[in-house]
Rosetta silent file (secondary structure, phi, psi, omega in degrees, C-alpha in Angstrom):
SEQUENCE: MSDKKEDFEAIRQIYTVLVLHFMDGMTQQAIAGQLNLSTSKVNRLITQGRRLGMVRIDIESPFQRLVELEQRLTEIGQLAGSIVTPTVPGSAESTCSRWDAPRPTSCSRPCGMAT
SCORE:     score description
SCORE:     0.000 S_00000001
   1 L     0.000  -28.757  179.567   -5.223  -19.784   35.730 S_00000001
   2 H   -62.528  -36.220  179.470   -8.002  -21.080   33.529 S_00000001
   3 H   -62.252  -42.023  179.852   -8.786  -17.515   32.398 S_00000001
   4 H   -64.041  -39.381  179.330   -5.232  -16.980   31.124 S_00000001
   5 H   -66.174  -42.288  178.169   -5.362  -20.225   29.178 S_00000001
   6 H   -65.509  -39.958  176.990   -8.721  -19.267   27.654 S_00000001
   7 H   -61.497  -44.904 -179.916   -7.393  -15.776   26.807 S_00000001
   8 H   -61.435  -44.413 -179.171   -4.345  -17.305   25.139 S_00000001
   9 H   -65.501  -38.238  178.869   -6.494  -19.712   23.135 S_00000001
  10 H   -66.391  -45.133  178.790   -8.855  -16.918   22.059 S_00000001
  11 H   -64.286  -39.926  178.796   -5.982  -14.674   20.948 S_00000001
  12 H   -62.967  -40.293  179.063   -4.376  -17.612   19.153 S_00000001
  13 H   -66.496  -43.378  177.244   -7.644  -18.303   17.307 S_00000001
  14 H   -59.555  -47.425 -179.623   -7.988  -14.651   16.334 S_00000001
  15 H   -58.307  -45.591 -179.835   -4.381  -14.632   15.116 S_00000001
  16 H   -59.665  -45.656  179.539   -4.922  -17.787   13.049 S_00000001
  17 H   -63.964  -42.875 -179.910   -8.036  -16.335   11.408 S_00000001
  18 H   -62.521  -42.351  179.137   -6.285  -13.024   10.687 S_00000001
  19 H   -64.233  -46.283  179.967   -3.311  -14.766    9.054 S_00000001
  20 H   -61.540  -39.655 -176.471   -5.551  -16.966    6.922 S_00000001
  21 H   -77.221  -54.812 -171.940   -7.664  -14.009    5.845 S_00000001
  22 H   -85.218  -32.493 -176.993   -5.175  -11.172    5.366 S_00000001
  23 H   -96.586  -38.410 -179.164   -1.957  -12.986    4.554 S_00000001
  24 L   -92.527   -9.892  175.456   -3.160  -16.139    2.823 S_00000001
  25 L    73.788   21.181 -179.796   -6.075  -14.386    1.119 S_00000001
  26 L   -78.202  148.030  175.486   -8.701  -16.895    2.191 S_00000001
  27 L   -75.473  161.868  177.785  -12.360  -15.920    2.255 S_00000001
  28 H   -62.309  -36.223  179.120  -14.251  -15.971    5.524 S_00000001
  29 H   -65.209  -41.915  179.101  -16.282  -18.896    4.220 S_00000001
  30 H   -66.136  -39.887  178.314  -13.138  -20.901    3.404 S_00000001
  31 H   -64.066  -43.628  179.314  -11.662  -20.154    6.831 S_00000001
  32 H   -57.909  -45.159  179.322  -14.914  -21.211    8.494 S_00000001
  33 H   -63.992  -42.964 -178.335  -14.808  -24.518    6.637 S_00000001
  34 H   -67.819  -38.648 -176.178  -11.155  -25.154    7.438 S_00000001
  35 H   -98.164    3.948  179.883  -11.442  -24.305   11.138 S_00000001
  36 L    58.133   48.304  177.690  -14.928  -25.761   11.614 S_00000001
  37 L  -123.129  163.708  173.390  -16.405  -22.392   12.597 S_00000001
  38 L   -79.221  156.485  178.272  -19.430  -20.478   11.361 S_00000001
  39 H   -62.327  -37.176  178.923  -18.828  -17.667    8.902 S_00000001
  40 H   -66.500  -33.659  177.208  -20.281  -15.196   11.403 S_00000001
  41 H   -66.346  -41.983  178.139  -17.799  -16.422   14.051 S_00000001
  42 H   -61.572  -43.919  178.577  -14.918  -15.838   11.606 S_00000001
  43 H   -60.541  -43.911  179.315  -16.267  -12.345   10.927 S_00000001
  44 H   -63.960  -38.913  179.403  -16.481  -11.609   14.664 S_00000001
  45 H   -65.468  -39.722  177.632  -12.905  -12.852   15.205 S_00000001
  46 H   -64.717  -44.212  178.168  -11.617  -10.565   12.437 S_00000001
  47 H   -61.066  -43.470 -179.938  -13.520   -7.625   13.927 S_00000001
  48 H   -65.024  -41.148  177.809  -12.173   -8.431   17.380 S_00000001
  49 H   -61.062  -39.294  176.989   -8.619   -8.678   16.039 S_00000001
  50 H   -64.449  -44.923 -179.704   -8.973   -5.236   14.478 S_00000001
  51 H   -62.972  -32.920  179.749  -10.315   -3.784   17.723 S_00000001
  52 L   -80.418   -2.717  179.341   -7.392   -5.304   19.632 S_00000001
  53 L    80.386   21.001 -178.576   -4.923   -3.648   17.258 S_00000001
  54 L   -84.432   -9.502 -179.021   -3.744   -6.928   15.760 S_00000001
  55 L  -114.064  125.778  175.672   -4.271   -5.716   12.184 S_00000001
  56 L  -133.038  127.259 -179.323   -2.057   -3.059   10.656 S_00000001
  57 L  -108.990  122.722  178.218   -2.218   -2.239    6.976 S_00000001
  58 L  -116.219  128.931  177.349    0.849   -0.645    5.379 S_00000001
  59 L  -113.714  116.359  179.165    0.799    0.475    1.794 S_00000001
  60 L  -100.358  128.786  179.292    4.209    0.941    0.236 S_00000001
  61 L  -100.723  133.733  175.015    4.389    2.896   -2.976 S_00000001
  62 L   -67.952  -11.060 -179.383    7.130    2.234   -5.487 S_00000001
  63 L  -105.433   16.968 -176.919    6.881    5.976   -6.164 S_00000001
  64 H   -56.206  -41.069  178.885    7.383    7.111   -2.557 S_00000001
  65 H   -60.111  -39.465  179.610   10.666    8.831   -3.459 S_00000001
  66 H   -67.140  -40.232  179.111    8.894   10.791   -6.192 S_00000001
  67 H   -63.585  -43.276  178.628    6.111   11.858   -3.815 S_00000001
  68 H   -63.992  -39.875  177.519    8.660   13.046   -1.256 S_00000001
  69 H   -64.129  -41.328  176.627   10.526   14.955   -3.975 S_00000001
  70 H   -58.084  -44.875 -179.280    7.261   16.593   -5.099 S_00000001
  71 H   -62.939  -42.782  179.651    6.590   17.708   -1.530 S_00000001
  72 H   -65.531  -44.139  179.151   10.107   19.146   -1.170 S_00000001
  73 H   -60.743  -43.898 -179.984    9.933   20.942   -4.530 S_00000001
  74 H   -61.645  -43.398 -178.678    6.549   22.430   -3.665 S_00000001
  75 H   -69.973  -51.740 -176.806    7.810   23.616   -0.286 S_00000001
  76 H   -66.419  -41.690 -178.518   11.207   24.918   -1.358 S_00000001
  77 L   -84.607    0.672 -177.925    9.936   26.490   -4.577 S_00000001
  78 L    50.045   49.829 -178.224    6.841   27.880   -2.861 S_00000001
  79 L   -97.830  159.092  174.846    4.738   26.260   -5.575 S_00000001
  80 L   -71.241  -27.461  179.541    1.042   25.451   -5.559 S_00000001
  81 L   179.484  167.324  177.573    1.994   21.888   -6.468 S_00000001
  82 L  -151.068  155.566  177.550    4.428   19.782   -8.435 S_00000001
  83 L  -131.562  125.262  177.378    4.477   16.481  -10.273 S_00000001
  84 L  -114.760  128.865  179.734    7.605   14.365  -10.620 S_00000001
  85 L  -118.545  150.413  177.898    7.533   11.416  -12.985 S_00000001
  86 L   -73.959  152.074  173.654   10.092    8.660  -13.460 S_00000001
  87 L   -92.607  149.164  178.370   12.095    8.534  -16.663 S_00000001
  88 L  -114.288  116.008 -178.601   12.037    5.397  -18.749 S_00000001
  89 L   -53.849  131.379  178.300   15.348    4.634  -20.465 S_00000001
  90 L    85.737   -1.946 -179.255   14.924    4.783  -24.228 S_00000001
  91 L   -99.128  116.351  179.127   11.548    6.548  -24.071 S_00000001
  92 H   -62.596  -36.352 -178.924   11.479    9.854  -25.930 S_00000001
  93 H   -63.237  -43.993 -178.723    8.300   10.862  -24.065 S_00000001
  94 H   -75.544  -31.975  176.601    9.828   10.496  -20.598 S_00000001
  95 H   -66.580  -36.981  178.836   13.102   12.082  -21.702 S_00000001
  96 H   -60.558  -31.577 -176.208   11.093   15.002  -23.082 S_00000001
  97 H   -74.325  -19.164 -176.635    9.610   15.552  -19.626 S_00000001
  98 L   -73.129  133.328 -177.744   12.961   16.133  -17.951 S_00000001
  99 L   -70.106  -26.555 -175.216   13.689   19.788  -17.344 S_00000001
 100 L  -100.391    6.017 -176.965   17.439   19.297  -17.797 S_00000001
 101 L   -99.557  143.004  174.113   17.284   17.120  -20.906 S_00000001
 102 L   -66.278  146.717 -177.162   17.656   18.354  -24.457 S_00000001
 103 L   -72.334  121.034  177.088   14.423   18.003  -26.373 S_00000001
 104 L   -70.820  149.926 -178.932   14.468   14.903  -28.567 S_00000001
 105 L   -67.388  -22.378 -178.349   13.290   15.412  -32.118 S_00000001
 106 L   -87.934    3.513 -178.319   10.735   12.636  -31.688 S_00000001
 107 L   -70.133  124.452 -174.105    9.009   14.360  -28.764 S_00000001
 108 L   -93.056   -3.137 -179.577    5.356   14.828  -29.689 S_00000001
 109 L  -133.257  159.707 -178.552    4.415   17.327  -27.001 S_00000001
 110 L   -66.660  142.297  178.116    5.913   20.572  -25.744 S_00000001
 111 L   -90.808  130.791 -176.525    8.560   20.211  -23.088 S_00000001
 112 L   -52.964  -70.767 -173.937    7.853   22.237  -19.973 S_00000001
 113 L  -115.026   11.503 -177.996   11.194   23.742  -18.998 S_00000001
 114 L   -65.435  147.207 -179.604   13.509   22.115  -21.534 S_00000001
 115 L   -93.127    0.000    0.000   15.938   24.423  -23.253 S_00000001
């Protein structure tokens, strides 16, 4: 039973270090000072947490919809590639980029597919 308690305490310590480091943004040195551990021990706990699968990094893009649309356009249109950009309300430059928008007179560059 002692092994289970020690395992629980070790996992709990790893979890605490991971939260302080990845979620609270603390440095390994700051964590070591707060938890009364050596910096190398904190580093080992982070490494161990990664090996145990306790760390997962997800990167969410605010442009994910645009990336998915680019992929669909490329596939459906059998294109070598495509770039989709967001429009900015009131911006002549972004309005100029839209294929279905009339070309504004203030547009300083040629519009790709605008009529």
